[in-house]
Backbone as a chain_set.jsonl record, in Angstrom:
{"seq": "XXXXXXXXXXXXXXXXXXXXXXXXXXXXXXXXXXXXXXXXXXXXXXXXXXXXXXXXXXXXXXXXXXXXXXXXXXXXXXXXXXXXXXXXXXXXXXXXXXXXXXXXXXXXXXXXXXXXXXXXXXXXXXXXXXXXXXXXXXXXXXXXXXXXXXXXXXXXXXXXXXXXXXXXXXXXXXXXXXXXXXXXXXXXXXXXXXXXXXXXXXXXXXXXXXXXXXXXX", "coords": {"N": [[12.227, 24.71, -10.894], [14.486, 27.431, -11.189], [15.016, 29.814, -8.668], [15.079, 33.271, -8.966], [17.118, 36.104, -7.895], [15.461, 38.248, -7.46], [12.983, 36.982, -7.076], [13.61, 35.518, -4.798], [14.074, 37.544, -2.905], [11.537, 38.582, -2.836], [10.113, 36.513, -1.65], [11.328, 36.526, 0.876], [10.488, 39.031, 1.77], [7.672, 38.743, 1.814], [7.403, 36.678, 3.69], [8.551, 37.887, 5.966], [6.813, 40.068, 6.32], [4.289, 38.872, 6.853], [4.935, 37.267, 9.059], [5.655, 39.15, 10.991], [3.247, 40.389, 11.448], [1.668, 38.329, 12.301], [2.924, 36.834, 14.213], [2.548, 37.477, 16.869], [0.103, 36.54, 17.49], [-2.471, 34.038, 16.959], [-2.144, 32.336, 13.893], [-3.964, 33.411, 11.09], [-5.982, 31.516, 8.973], [-6.55, 32.262, 6.294], [-4.499, 34.052, 5.76], [-2.214, 32.498, 5.984], [-2.604, 30.712, 3.868], [-2.539, 32.532, 1.819], [0.14, 33.438, 1.766], [1.343, 31.012, 1.174], [0.29, 30.476, -1.374], [1.486, 32.592, -2.716], [4.206, 31.937, -2.578], [4.201, 29.554, -4.064], [3.424, 30.596, -6.543], [5.659, 32.074, -7.222], [7.409, 30.134, -7.864], [6.411, 28.707, -9.97], [5.594, 28.79, -13.414], [3.365, 31.259, -14.84], [1.709, 30.191, -16.818], [1.416, 27.613, -16.058], [0.523, 27.487, -13.458], [-2.224, 27.414, -13.283], [-2.958, 24.794, -13.361], [-2.723, 23.814, -10.881], [-4.235, 23.097, -7.741], [-5.33, 23.892, -4.537], [-6.756, 22.958, -1.329], [-6.89, 20.515, -0.372], [-6.377, 17.975, 1.973], [-4.397, 19.219, 3.365], [-2.628, 20.034, 6.414], [-2.025, 20.888, 9.91], [0.664, 20.77, 12.233], [0.932, 20.475, 15.618], [1.82, 21.123, 19.071], [0.561, 19.107, 21.625], [0.347, 18.983, 24.659], [2.68, 16.694, 25.781], [2.925, 15.536, 23.36], [2.63, 15.442, 19.719], [0.113, 16.632, 17.55], [-1.758, 16.071, 14.542], [-3.727, 17.832, 12.444], [-6.369, 18.869, 10.238], [-6.83, 22.174, 8.862], [-7.889, 24.012, 7.101], [-10.587, 24.452, 7.131], [-10.995, 25.981, 9.276], [-10.973, 29.194, 10.988], [-8.686, 30.151, 12.235], [-5.345, 28.938, 12.962], [-4.028, 26.428, 15.234], [-2.762, 27.599, 18.361], [-0.363, 26.567, 19.197], [1.008, 25.741, 16.982], [3.485, 24.076, 15.043], [4.391, 23.191, 12.558], [3.232, 23.641, 9.18], [1.635, 22.016, 6.691], [0.925, 22.262, 3.421], [-1.029, 21.133, 0.842], [-0.865, 20.904, -2.618], [-2.651, 20.037, -5.424], [-1.988, 18.667, -8.617], [-3.107, 18.754, -11.919], [-3.247, 17.962, -15.251], [-5.432, 18.292, -17.619], [-5.478, 17.665, -20.338], [-4.079, 15.395, -20.849], [-4.697, 12.153, -20.044], [-4.544, 10.807, -16.779], [-2.371, 12.353, -16.07], [-1.536, 13.472, -13.41], [-0.627, 14.782, -10.199], [1.07, 15.972, -7.285], [2.135, 18.314, -4.718], [3.833, 19.121, -1.672], [3.828, 22.049, 0.254], [5.742, 23.2, 2.695], [5.662, 24.827, 5.748], [7.197, 26.497, 8.549], [6.492, 27.448, 12.001], [6.859, 30.146, 11.868], [6.204, 30.786, 9.361], [8.114, 30.267, 7.423], [9.707, 28.617, 4.679], [10.247, 25.172, 5.028], [11.574, 23.328, 3.493], [12.753, 23.079, 0.059], [10.312, 23.379, -2.59], [9.035, 20.558, -4.188], [8.931, 20.15, -7.52], [9.405, 18.436, -9.536], [7.802, 16.767, -10.991], [6.516, 18.131, -12.99], [6.017, 18.035, -16.397], [8.505, 18.257, -19.017], [7.64, 19.335, -21.435], [5.629, 21.062, -20.687], [7.001, 22.918, -19.142], [8.5, 24.095, -21.109], [6.595, 25.181, -22.655], [5.416, 23.698, -24.776], [3.679, 21.457, -27.064], [2.212, 18.413, -25.876], [4.443, 15.703, -25.795], [4.272, 13.048, -25.241], [3.851, 9.54, -25.919], [0.716, 8.183, -26.977], [-1.951, 6.736, -24.989], [-3.121, 4.682, -26.4], [-1.074, 3.987, -28.153], [0.79, 3.026, -26.329], [-0.592, 0.81, -25.409], [-0.646, -0.754, -27.736], [2.08, -1.303, -28.014], [2.408, -2.873, -25.769], [0.729, -5.104, -26.354], [2.095, -6.17, -28.534], [4.437, -7.03, -27.388], [4.164, -8.577, -25.089], [4.968, -11.665, -23.522], [3.524, -13.794, -22.616], [0.429, -15.599, -22.982], [-2.457, -14.181, -22.07], [-5.418, -13.553, -19.994], [-6.664, -11.08, -20.235], [-5.76, -7.73, -21.262], [-4.98, -5.0, -19.39], [-5.946, -1.513, -19.412], [-3.441, 0.875, -20.22], [-1.624, 2.732, -17.731], [-0.618, 5.956, -16.889], [2.165, 6.884, -15.07], [4.251, 8.505, -12.594], [7.676, 8.191, -12.305], [9.539, 8.391, -9.549], [12.198, 7.929, -9.063], [13.591, 8.336, -11.421], [12.561, 10.703, -12.223], [10.66, 10.88, -14.304], [7.979, 10.232, -16.657], [6.138, 7.238, -17.128], [4.487, 4.511, -18.817], [2.475, 2.011, -17.445], [1.67, -1.198, -18.225], [-0.477, -3.938, -17.972], [-0.701, -7.427, -18.313], [-3.062, -9.678, -17.716], [-2.693, -12.77, -16.31], [-3.68, -14.928, -14.767], [-6.668, -15.81, -12.925], [-8.509, -15.989, -10.011], [-10.536, -16.753, -7.105], [-10.159, -15.411, -3.866], [-10.293, -16.307, -0.32], [-12.194, -14.592, 0.626], [-13.756, -14.071, -1.475], [-12.846, -12.308, -3.46], [-11.38, -11.21, -6.576], [-8.214, -12.385, -7.645], [-4.784, -12.758, -8.72], [-2.076, -13.436, -11.109], [0.122, -11.292, -12.993], [1.649, -10.088, -16.027], [3.895, -7.542, -16.474], [4.637, -4.548, -18.199], [6.839, -1.824, -18.318], [6.868, 1.225, -19.818], [8.634, 3.708, -21.59], [7.424, 6.976, -21.68], [8.034, 8.839, -23.597], [9.71, 7.794, -25.674], [8.673, 5.277, -26.154], [10.05, 3.046, -25.577], [10.62, -0.133, -24.055], [11.173, -0.303, -20.743], [11.262, -1.949, -18.536], [10.46, -5.289, -17.532], [8.158, -7.043, -15.662], [7.024, -9.366, -13.097], [3.852, -9.51, -11.789], [1.262, -9.098, -9.233], [-2.225, -9.108, -8.435], [-5.086, -7.964, -6.587], [-6.101, -9.219, -3.311], [-4.126, -11.464, -1.755], [-4.656, -14.136, 0.233], [-3.352, -16.361, 2.471]], "CA": [[12.507, 25.998, -11.507], [15.454, 28.204, -10.434], [14.483, 31.055, -8.113], [15.959, 34.406, -9.201], [17.348, 36.933, -6.709], [14.245, 39.048, -7.27], [11.979, 36.108, -6.481], [14.059, 35.176, -3.452], [13.825, 38.704, -2.059], [10.079, 38.701, -2.693], [9.71, 35.521, -0.661], [11.789, 37.028, 2.174], [9.614, 40.146, 2.155], [6.352, 38.214, 2.154], [7.518, 35.93, 4.938], [8.782, 38.853, 7.045], [5.596, 40.867, 6.502], [3.244, 38.094, 7.512], [5.369, 36.796, 10.371], [5.61, 40.279, 11.904], [1.856, 40.693, 11.757], [0.955, 37.171, 12.831], [3.699, 36.125, 15.221], [2.053, 37.765, 18.203], [-1.232, 35.985, 17.637], [-2.694, 32.824, 16.185], [-2.147, 32.58, 12.452], [-5.234, 33.306, 10.383], [-5.878, 30.549, 7.875], [-6.535, 32.936, 4.992], [-3.19, 34.672, 5.568], [-1.261, 31.406, 5.757], [-2.817, 30.222, 2.504], [-2.131, 33.596, 0.898], [1.589, 33.416, 1.6], [1.667, 29.754, 0.489], [-0.015, 30.694, -2.796], [2.493, 33.515, -3.254], [5.448, 31.181, -2.746], [4.012, 28.649, -5.203], [3.39, 31.408, -7.764], [7.022, 32.497, -7.528], [8.163, 28.957, -8.298], [5.741, 28.063, -11.1], [5.229, 29.703, -14.501], [1.95, 31.642, -14.863], [0.965, 29.316, -17.727], [1.284, 26.295, -15.434], [-0.082, 27.603, -12.135], [-3.659, 27.125, -13.369], [-3.165, 23.352, -13.229], [-2.598, 23.484, -9.458], [-5.394, 23.429, -6.917], [-5.194, 23.543, -3.122], [-5.715, 22.634, -0.371], [-7.419, 19.288, 0.212], [-5.342, 17.129, 2.558], [-3.445, 20.029, 4.135], [-2.796, 19.895, 7.86], [-1.106, 21.57, 10.81], [1.276, 19.942, 13.272], [1.064, 21.325, 16.795], [2.071, 20.44, 20.329], [-0.608, 18.831, 22.448], [1.003, 18.44, 25.843], [3.99, 16.118, 25.466], [2.865, 14.896, 22.053], [2.255, 16.258, 18.568], [-1.126, 16.269, 16.862], [-1.849, 16.471, 13.137], [-5.136, 18.101, 12.166], [-6.683, 19.781, 9.152], [-7.038, 23.544, 9.341], [-8.433, 24.912, 6.078], [-11.993, 24.735, 7.445], [-11.015, 26.815, 10.47], [-10.59, 30.591, 10.792], [-7.313, 30.311, 12.706], [-4.61, 27.728, 13.283], [-3.778, 26.199, 16.646], [-1.759, 28.539, 18.893], [0.898, 25.851, 19.401], [1.409, 25.147, 15.705], [4.924, 23.96, 14.793], [4.578, 23.075, 11.112], [2.015, 23.726, 8.365], [1.845, 21.302, 5.432], [-0.138, 22.648, 2.489], [-0.978, 20.235, -0.314], [-1.372, 21.399, -3.901], [-2.879, 18.961, -6.386], [-1.666, 19.037, -9.997], [-3.871, 17.985, -12.9], [-3.194, 18.475, -16.623], [-6.576, 17.563, -18.167], [-5.334, 17.285, -21.742], [-3.466, 14.065, -20.892], [-5.303, 11.32, -19.013], [-3.675, 10.309, -15.703], [-1.249, 13.253, -15.786], [-1.871, 14.113, -12.144], [0.398, 14.642, -9.178], [0.86, 16.933, -6.22], [3.335, 18.695, -3.979], [3.651, 19.728, -0.355], [4.518, 23.287, 0.591], [5.87, 23.034, 4.142], [6.048, 26.046, 6.453], [7.351, 26.378, 9.997], [5.548, 28.285, 12.746], [7.083, 31.538, 11.475], [5.823, 30.837, 7.947], [9.275, 30.096, 6.553], [9.759, 27.316, 4.018], [11.083, 24.182, 5.7], [12.394, 22.707, 2.455], [12.339, 23.501, -1.287], [9.121, 22.738, -3.147], [9.361, 19.557, -5.208], [8.128, 20.326, -8.733], [10.053, 17.599, -10.554], [6.784, 16.033, -11.747], [6.002, 18.937, -14.106], [6.673, 17.553, -17.623], [9.358, 19.209, -19.717], [6.906, 20.031, -22.5], [4.899, 22.163, -20.061], [7.986, 23.926, -18.748], [8.968, 24.762, -22.327], [5.401, 25.67, -23.354], [5.262, 22.947, -26.023], [2.627, 20.455, -27.071], [2.582, 17.162, -25.219], [5.188, 14.805, -26.673], [4.14, 11.668, -24.779], [3.09, 8.641, -26.781], [-0.65, 8.089, -26.473], [-2.304, 5.517, -24.263], [-3.374, 3.663, -27.42], [0.234, 3.534, -28.637], [1.374, 2.219, -25.255], [-1.312, -0.465, -25.418], [-0.174, -1.493, -28.906], [3.419, -1.794, -27.679], [2.212, -3.967, -24.827], [0.171, -6.258, -27.067], [3.122, -6.727, -29.423], [5.645, -7.452, -26.676], [3.932, -9.517, -23.995], [5.45, -13.004, -23.85], [2.543, -14.784, -22.178], [-0.966, -15.48, -23.429], [-3.217, -13.907, -20.86], [-6.877, -13.476, -20.017], [-6.981, -9.753, -20.771], [-4.734, -6.704, -21.068], [-5.573, -3.809, -18.789], [-5.625, -0.222, -20.024], [-2.203, 1.461, -19.688], [-1.733, 3.808, -16.744], [0.529, 6.862, -16.883], [2.616, 7.114, -13.705], [5.508, 9.249, -12.471], [8.756, 7.451, -11.663], [10.259, 9.353, -8.708], [13.636, 7.654, -9.089], [14.164, 8.899, -12.652], [11.854, 11.958, -12.515], [10.106, 10.768, -15.658], [6.691, 9.55, -16.752], [6.142, 5.952, -17.822], [3.219, 3.787, -18.87], [2.458, 0.662, -16.881], [0.671, -2.011, -18.928], [-0.562, -5.242, -17.323], [-1.302, -8.571, -18.986], [-3.599, -10.545, -16.659], [-2.398, -14.159, -16.681], [-4.548, -15.863, -14.041], [-7.755, -15.208, -12.157], [-9.172, -16.908, -9.088], [-11.169, -16.09, -5.97], [-9.558, -15.697, -2.567], [-11.259, -16.848, 0.637], [-13.271, -13.626, 0.873], [-14.513, -13.928, -2.712], [-12.322, -11.26, -4.327], [-10.499, -11.665, -7.657], [-6.777, -12.273, -7.422], [-4.041, -13.513, -9.725], [-0.751, -13.006, -11.542], [0.163, -10.455, -14.192], [2.915, -9.751, -16.678], [3.867, -6.077, -16.491], [5.632, -3.823, -18.984], [7.013, -0.403, -18.024], [7.21, 1.804, -21.123], [9.012, 5.119, -21.611], [6.31, 7.744, -22.252], [8.518, 9.661, -24.703], [10.269, 7.006, -26.783], [7.974, 4.011, -26.36], [10.977, 1.951, -25.258], [10.288, -0.948, -22.893], [12.208, -0.084, -19.736], [11.322, -3.043, -17.572], [9.446, -6.344, -17.611], [7.993, -7.507, -14.29], [5.954, -10.282, -12.716], [3.034, -8.804, -10.818], [0.105, -9.723, -8.596], [-3.322, -8.176, -8.186], [-6.026, -8.464, -5.593], [-5.579, -9.566, -1.991], [-3.819, -12.887, -1.664], [-4.722, -14.579, 1.628], [-2.897, -17.753, 2.583]], "C": [[13.463, 26.781, -10.621], [14.83, 29.513, -9.956], [15.493, 32.173, -8.339], [16.13, 35.186, -7.903], [16.108, 37.762, -6.395], [13.164, 38.221, -6.595], [12.334, 35.771, -5.038], [13.771, 36.318, -2.483], [12.336, 38.906, -1.825], [9.567, 37.738, -1.635], [10.096, 35.989, 0.746], [10.865, 38.131, 2.676], [8.251, 39.641, 2.601], [6.377, 37.497, 3.498], [7.678, 36.875, 6.126], [7.51, 39.623, 7.363], [4.545, 40.101, 7.285], [3.663, 37.65, 8.908], [5.331, 37.924, 11.401], [4.186, 40.58, 12.343], [1.143, 39.553, 12.464], [1.648, 36.516, 14.01], [3.13, 36.303, 16.622], [0.672, 37.171, 18.448], [-1.342, 34.701, 16.829], [-2.768, 33.171, 14.704], [-3.56, 32.45, 11.891], [-5.049, 32.405, 9.166], [-5.752, 31.243, 6.529], [-5.179, 33.57, 4.707], [-2.11, 33.628, 5.306], [-1.382, 30.901, 4.325], [-2.388, 31.263, 1.471], [-0.625, 33.578, 0.68], [2.035, 32.132, 0.912], [1.42, 29.883, -1.01], [1.032, 31.59, -3.45], [3.811, 32.795, -3.514], [5.338, 30.241, -3.938], [4.06, 29.426, -6.513], [4.78, 31.869, -8.185], [7.872, 31.353, -8.065], [7.603, 28.298, -9.551], [5.361, 29.109, -12.147], [3.737, 30.033, -14.468], [1.101, 30.727, -15.745], [0.671, 27.96, -17.098], [0.504, 26.348, -14.128], [-1.569, 27.243, -12.147], [-3.967, 25.645, -13.22], [-3.006, 22.878, -11.784], [-3.858, 23.909, -8.709], [-5.128, 22.988, -5.477], [-6.591, 23.473, -2.51], [-6.093, 21.33, 0.311], [-6.288, 18.391, 0.712], [-4.325, 17.896, 3.379], [-3.69, 19.858, 5.637], [-1.753, 20.708, 8.623], [-0.576, 20.576, 11.838], [1.511, 20.842, 14.479], [1.256, 20.487, 18.06], [0.782, 20.318, 21.126], [-0.089, 18.16, 23.72], [2.4, 17.967, 25.479], [4.064, 15.593, 24.037], [2.505, 15.908, 20.958], [0.957, 15.728, 17.968], [-1.079, 16.785, 15.438], [-3.329, 16.635, 12.793], [-5.275, 19.028, 10.955], [-6.972, 21.171, 9.704], [-7.764, 24.431, 8.343], [-9.901, 25.258, 6.32], [-12.131, 25.639, 8.666], [-10.585, 28.248, 10.136], [-9.131, 30.822, 11.164], [-6.68, 28.957, 12.984], [-4.438, 27.607, 14.796], [-2.653, 27.116, 17.146], [-0.395, 27.884, 19.084], [1.425, 25.215, 18.119], [2.929, 25.182, 15.549], [5.225, 23.92, 13.295], [3.223, 23.126, 10.416], [2.325, 23.09, 7.015], [0.658, 21.574, 4.516], [0.02, 21.838, 1.207], [-1.617, 20.895, -1.531], [-1.465, 20.221, -4.872], [-2.64, 19.486, -7.801], [-2.444, 18.14, -10.946], [-3.798, 18.674, -14.256], [-4.248, 17.712, -17.423], [-6.433, 17.099, -19.608], [-4.693, 15.91, -21.916], [-4.032, 13.251, -19.734], [-4.24, 10.773, -18.06], [-2.476, 11.205, -15.413], [-1.618, 14.106, -14.575], [-0.741, 13.884, -11.148], [0.089, 15.638, -8.066], [2.152, 17.244, -5.5], [2.957, 19.32, -2.642], [4.46, 21.02, -0.264], [4.541, 23.341, 2.121], [6.42, 24.304, 4.791], [6.263, 25.754, 7.935], [6.401, 27.358, 10.684], [5.711, 29.776, 12.449], [6.8, 31.776, 9.994], [7.023, 30.891, 7.009], [9.224, 28.715, 5.915], [10.706, 26.387, 4.774], [12.041, 23.539, 4.712], [11.917, 23.194, 1.092], [11.103, 22.737, -1.759], [9.543, 21.773, -4.247], [8.403, 19.704, -6.389], [8.672, 19.484, -9.878], [9.062, 16.855, -11.436], [6.199, 16.845, -12.907], [6.731, 18.52, -15.379], [7.455, 18.657, -18.333], [8.59, 19.989, -20.777], [6.085, 21.188, -21.94], [5.85, 23.288, -19.661], [8.452, 24.742, -19.94], [7.815, 25.262, -23.193], [5.248, 25.031, -24.731], [4.054, 22.024, -25.931], [3.134, 19.185, -26.405], [3.288, 16.241, -26.209], [5.203, 13.366, -26.147], [3.488, 10.819, -25.869], [1.702, 8.502, -26.163], [-0.865, 6.782, -25.72], [-2.547, 4.368, -25.235], [-2.062, 3.105, -27.976], [0.927, 2.66, -27.597], [0.714, 0.843, -25.2], [-0.838, -1.34, -26.568], [1.212, -2.091, -28.65], [3.317, -2.979, -26.726], [1.737, -5.231, -25.514], [1.242, -6.951, -27.9], [4.306, -7.342, -28.673], [5.415, -8.343, -25.459], [4.342, -10.917, -24.429], [4.431, -14.088, -23.539], [1.178, -14.519, -22.809], [-1.824, -15.32, -22.181], [-4.717, -13.895, -21.064], [-7.333, -12.158, -20.625], [-5.803, -8.82, -20.519], [-5.417, -5.443, -20.543], [-5.121, -2.535, -19.505], [-4.352, 0.351, -19.409], [-2.49, 2.605, -18.715], [-0.46, 4.645, -16.79], [0.909, 7.154, -15.438], [3.95, 7.858, -13.716], [6.514, 8.415, -11.701], [9.623, 8.438, -10.877], [11.765, 9.143, -8.747], [14.31, 8.306, -10.299], [13.552, 10.249, -13.022], [11.305, 11.966, -13.939], [8.777, 10.021, -15.613], [6.82, 8.28, -17.588], [4.717, 5.414, -17.876], [3.417, 2.413, -18.249], [1.316, -0.102, -17.55], [0.694, -3.414, -18.336], [-1.297, -6.257, -18.19], [-1.757, -9.54, -17.898], [-3.465, -12.0, -17.089], [-3.341, -15.159, -16.024], [-5.618, -15.104, -13.27], [-8.415, -16.277, -11.299], [-9.79, -16.095, -7.961], [-10.407, -16.425, -4.69], [-10.649, -16.097, -1.576], [-12.366, -15.863, 1.002], [-14.016, -13.282, -0.419], [-14.046, -12.853, -3.665], [-11.39, -11.846, -5.384], [-9.035, -11.435, -7.294], [-6.042, -13.075, -8.481], [-2.693, -12.907, -10.051], [-0.854, -12.169, -12.818], [1.582, -10.388, -14.748], [2.868, -8.246, -16.912], [4.987, -5.519, -17.362], [5.639, -2.36, -18.546], [7.597, 0.243, -19.276], [7.527, 3.293, -20.995], [7.935, 5.928, -22.332], [6.727, 8.61, -23.434], [8.929, 8.833, -25.911], [9.482, 5.748, -27.108], [8.848, 2.801, -26.071], [10.496, 1.193, -24.021], [11.443, -0.859, -21.902], [12.386, -1.305, -18.848], [10.178, -4.019, -17.815], [9.365, -6.995, -16.227], [6.941, -8.597, -14.18], [5.159, -9.591, -11.616], [1.917, -9.645, -10.245], [-0.99, -8.676, -8.468], [-4.3, -8.813, -7.211], [-5.332, -8.779, -4.279], [-5.382, -11.071, -1.915], [-3.752, -13.277, -0.19], [-4.36, -16.054, 1.692], [-3.312, -18.341, 3.926]], "O": [[13.278, 26.8, -9.404], [14.198, 30.23, -10.731], [16.651, 32.04, -7.943], [15.398, 34.974, -6.936], [15.748, 37.957, -5.234], [12.507, 38.684, -5.663], [11.466, 35.743, -4.165], [13.283, 36.092, -1.375], [11.92, 39.345, -0.753], [8.706, 38.084, -0.826], [9.311, 35.871, 1.687], [10.503, 38.166, 3.852], [7.735, 40.058, 3.639], [5.493, 37.683, 4.334], [7.035, 36.7, 7.16], [7.166, 39.813, 8.53], [3.98, 40.609, 8.254], [2.852, 37.652, 9.834], [5.009, 37.683, 12.564], [3.952, 40.98, 13.484], [0.139, 39.767, 13.144], [1.036, 35.729, 14.733], [3.213, 35.403, 17.458], [0.137, 37.308, 19.549], [-0.419, 34.326, 16.106], [-3.375, 34.169, 14.314], [-4.265, 31.486, 12.189], [-4.071, 32.529, 8.428], [-4.926, 30.847, 5.706], [-4.748, 33.625, 3.555], [-1.204, 33.849, 4.503], [-0.375, 30.688, 3.65], [-1.93, 30.916, 0.382], [-0.159, 33.689, -0.454], [2.999, 32.148, 0.146], [2.241, 29.452, -1.82], [1.416, 31.372, -4.599], [4.455, 33.012, -4.54], [6.269, 30.137, -4.736], [4.664, 28.972, -7.484], [5.046, 32.034, -9.376], [8.93, 31.58, -8.653], [8.247, 27.426, -10.134], [4.865, 30.183, -11.808], [2.927, 29.18, -14.108], [-0.077, 30.507, -15.466], [-0.219, 27.241, -17.552], [-0.11, 25.357, -13.733], [-2.11, 26.814, -11.128], [-5.116, 25.274, -12.979], [-3.136, 21.688, -11.497], [-4.461, 24.939, -9.007], [-4.746, 21.843, -5.233], [-7.544, 23.912, -3.155], [-5.67, 21.065, 1.437], [-5.355, 18.084, -0.03], [-3.473, 17.289, 4.027], [-4.808, 19.577, 6.07], [-0.748, 21.15, 8.067], [-1.283, 19.658, 12.255], [2.207, 21.853, 14.38], [0.903, 19.309, 18.108], [0.023, 21.275, 21.281], [-0.088, 16.935, 23.838], [3.206, 18.727, 24.942], [5.143, 15.246, 23.557], [2.134, 17.05, 21.228], [0.742, 14.518, 17.894], [-0.446, 17.802, 15.153], [-4.091, 15.67, 12.849], [-4.407, 19.859, 10.689], [-7.317, 21.323, 10.876], [-8.217, 25.515, 8.713], [-10.405, 26.242, 5.779], [-13.239, 26.018, 9.046], [-9.918, 28.485, 9.129], [-8.424, 31.584, 10.504], [-7.371, 27.964, 13.211], [-4.673, 28.56, 15.539], [-1.696, 27.373, 16.416], [0.622, 28.577, 19.127], [2.2, 24.259, 18.169], [3.577, 26.177, 15.875], [6.185, 24.531, 12.825], [2.205, 22.714, 10.972], [3.185, 23.576, 6.28], [-0.469, 21.167, 4.801], [1.074, 21.858, 0.572], [-2.749, 21.376, -1.48], [-0.489, 19.508, -5.106], [-3.037, 20.602, -8.139], [-2.445, 16.917, -10.8], [-4.227, 19.819, -14.406], [-3.986, 16.593, -17.863], [-7.184, 16.233, -20.057], [-4.754, 15.325, -22.998], [-3.864, 13.621, -18.572], [-3.173, 10.334, -18.488], [-1.639, 10.849, -14.583], [-1.961, 15.283, -14.694], [0.005, 12.909, -11.249], [-1.049, 16.091, -7.935], [3.145, 16.531, -5.648], [1.912, 19.956, -2.501], [5.625, 21.068, -0.658], [3.503, 23.505, 2.762], [7.493, 24.79, 4.434], [5.607, 24.886, 8.509], [5.601, 28.019, 10.023], [4.82, 30.574, 12.74], [7.118, 32.833, 9.449], [6.956, 31.487, 5.934], [8.758, 27.756, 6.531], [11.826, 26.769, 5.116], [13.186, 23.239, 5.052], [10.79, 23.675, 0.974], [10.883, 21.59, -1.37], [10.317, 22.133, -5.133], [7.212, 19.417, -6.272], [8.43, 19.781, -11.048], [9.426, 16.366, -12.505], [5.459, 16.298, -13.724], [7.955, 18.637, -15.441], [7.105, 19.835, -18.254], [8.857, 21.171, -20.995], [5.866, 22.184, -22.63], [5.535, 24.466, -19.826], [8.763, 25.926, -19.813], [8.023, 25.711, -24.32], [4.988, 25.714, -25.722], [3.481, 21.835, -24.858], [4.336, 18.92, -26.377], [2.804, 16.021, -27.319], [6.041, 12.561, -26.555], [2.672, 11.315, -26.646], [1.537, 8.685, -24.957], [-0.063, 5.852, -25.809], [-2.223, 3.219, -24.939], [-1.947, 1.908, -28.237], [1.575, 1.671, -27.941], [1.383, -0.165, -24.971], [-0.649, -2.544, -26.393], [1.485, -3.233, -29.018], [4.046, -3.963, -26.858], [2.281, -6.311, -25.283], [1.288, -8.18, -27.963], [5.09, -8.09, -29.258], [6.377, -8.818, -24.857], [4.096, -11.314, -25.568], [4.466, -15.171, -24.124], [0.825, -13.383, -23.124], [-1.901, -16.22, -21.345], [-5.222, -14.185, -22.149], [-8.266, -12.12, -21.426], [-4.955, -9.089, -19.669], [-6.318, -4.897, -21.18], [-4.055, -2.494, -20.12], [-4.198, 0.315, -18.188], [-3.466, 3.34, -18.862], [0.646, 4.107, -16.737], [0.076, 7.62, -14.66], [4.679, 7.845, -14.708], [6.245, 7.982, -10.581], [10.358, 9.229, -11.469], [12.527, 10.075, -8.492], [15.448, 8.769, -10.215], [13.959, 10.872, -14.002], [11.468, 12.937, -14.678], [8.486, 9.285, -14.67], [7.51, 8.249, -18.607], [3.857, 5.808, -17.088], [4.415, 1.741, -18.507], [0.152, 0.288, -17.457], [1.76, -4.016, -18.209], [-2.37, -5.981, -18.726], [-0.926, -10.156, -17.231], [-4.041, -12.419, -18.093], [-3.754, -16.131, -16.657], [-5.484, -13.911, -13.001], [-8.824, -17.328, -11.792], [-9.586, -14.883, -7.878], [-10.052, -17.58, -4.456], [-11.814, -16.213, -1.959], [-13.362, -16.246, 1.616], [-14.801, -12.335, -0.462], [-14.772, -12.507, -4.597], [-10.701, -12.837, -5.142], [-8.677, -10.412, -6.71], [-6.621, -13.982, -9.08], [-2.222, -11.993, -9.374], [-1.785, -12.319, -13.608], [2.566, -10.601, -14.039], [1.906, -7.735, -17.485], [6.134, -5.957, -17.276], [4.587, -1.734, -18.418], [8.674, -0.133, -19.739], [6.78, 4.043, -20.368], [7.571, 5.607, -23.463], [5.875, 9.069, -24.195], [8.542, 9.136, -27.04], [9.6, 5.206, -28.207], [8.436, 1.663, -26.294], [10.023, 1.798, -23.059], [12.558, -1.292, -22.195], [13.501, -1.653, -18.457], [9.087, -3.639, -18.24], [10.375, -7.445, -15.687], [6.079, -8.739, -15.047], [5.73, -9.138, -10.624], [1.655, -10.756, -10.705], [-0.702, -7.481, -8.399], [-4.333, -10.031, -7.037], [-4.117, -8.622, -4.155], [-6.334, -11.846, -1.997], [-2.888, -12.799, 0.545], [-4.989, -16.889, 1.043], [-3.02, -19.503, 4.208]]}, "num_chains": 1, "name": "protein.A"}
């Protein structure tokens, strides 16, 4: 989402306000999370922000002698006094579509300035435009798989909706299990035929040979 001048100035003000009050002392966790939430809110529509939840997996990077340490901080009252970077993780979940989950890092430096722009490319276009979901259903993706697999397999696994970071688009991955055997530790392993399907058009984008389980030679 494009940040307007008003939003940009708001971020500058928030960052300046908190850094002036916190720079002389250890950052309080609640204040760091407050400014992170404010930055996220300025970048995400109010209708979409409810699908984000923090902060599981977040951590601080701080100097520990000659080396850097990475530790969680959300359970603490204050951050380490030698903090260099703060990585705050926001999880995204749109419950109306199964598997439509993702997440983004909001990265701050020791002065609570953004290190890099927030990556929100995983938010589907239909949500950005406040429309109904226009993805084909999981059942439709399964039907496409059944009709287009070339091999006769043992079973066809349920389609999984995944985000393709290279194309910034969602696709279904459907697997046709071709073989099944036990490896030396007794776990199932084998070969699969894989179809990658466009979640909007139902077009088959790619056909792959896959493996599952742990293959030990």
